[in-house]
C-alpha positions in Angstrom: -0.1 0.0 -0.1 3.1 2.4 0.3 3.8 2.4 -3.4 0.6 3.5 -3.9 0.4 6.1 -2.2 3.7 7.6 -3.1 2.3 7.4 -6.4 -0.8 9.3 -5.3 1.0 11.7 -2.6 5.0 12.1 -3.6 7.2 13.4 -1.6 8.5 16.5 -2.7 12.5 16.1 -2.5 13.6 19.1 -4.2 14.0 21.0 -1.0 17.5 19.3 -0.1 18.5 20.5 -3.4 17.5 24.3 -2.7 18.8 24.5 0.7 22.3 22.9 -0.8 22.5 26.0 -3.2 21.3 28.7 -0.6 23.9 27.3 1.8 26.4 27.5 -1.0 25.6 30.5 -1.8 25.8 31.9 2.1 29.4 30.9 1.4 29.8 32.4 -1.0 28.7 36.2 0.4 30.4 35.2 3.5 33.6 35.0 1.3 33.1 38.2 -0.4 31.9 39.9 3.0 35.0 39.2 4.3 37.5 39.8 1.3 36.0 43.4 1.3 36.2 44.0 4.9 39.8 42.4 4.7 40.7 44.4 1.6 39.1 47.5 1.9 39.8 48.9 -2.0 37.3 48.9 -5.0 34.5 48.9 -2.2 31.4 49.8 -4.6 32.6 47.1 -6.4 32.6 44.5 -3.8 29.3 46.1 -2.2 28.2 45.4 -5.8 29.3 41.9 -5.7 27.8 41.5 -2.3 24.5 42.4 -3.5 24.3 40.4 -6.1 25.2 37.5 -4.3 22.0 38.6 -1.7 19.8 39.1 -4.5 20.5 35.6 -5.7 19.7 34.3 -1.7 16.6 36.5 -2.1 15.7 34.4 -5.0 16.7 30.7 -3.9 14.6 32.0 -0.7 11.4 32.6 -3.0 11.7 29.1 -4.7 11.3 27.5 -1.4 8.4 29.6 -0.4 6.8 29.2 -3.9 7.9 25.2 -3.8 6.6 24.8 -0.1 3.1 26.7 -0.9 2.5 23.9 -3.9 4.1 20.3 -2.2 1.5 18.4 -1.0 3.6 16.1 1.3 6.7 18.1 2.2 10.3 16.1 3.6 10.0 17.6 7.1 7.3 19.6 8.7 6.0 23.1 6.6 7.1 25.3 9.8 10.4 23.9 9.8 11.0 24.4 6.1 9.5 28.1 6.7 11.9 28.4 10.1 14.9 27.2 8.0 14.4 29.7 4.6 13.5 32.6 7.1 16.7 32.1 8.9 18.6 31.3 5.7 
C-alpha cells in the first residue's frame, strides 16, 4: 500500500537541492564580505558583488517558499522548512 500512496502523494525531495544551493550561496556571500572587509579597496565594486549574491539568496528563498506552497507532502514539517528558509 505505501507504493500506491507514494504514487498519488509523492514527497517532494527538491527542497534539499534548494537548501544546498542556499548554503553554497551563503558561503560565497560570506567569502565576498570577508574579502571586502579584509582588503578595503574597490569597495563600490565589492558592495555590488555582495548585493548580487544577496539577491541570488533572495531568489532561492523565494523558490523555496513557492515550492513549499505548492507541495502537498514535504520531506519534513512545513513549519520547520519555513523557519529554516526565513533564517537563511
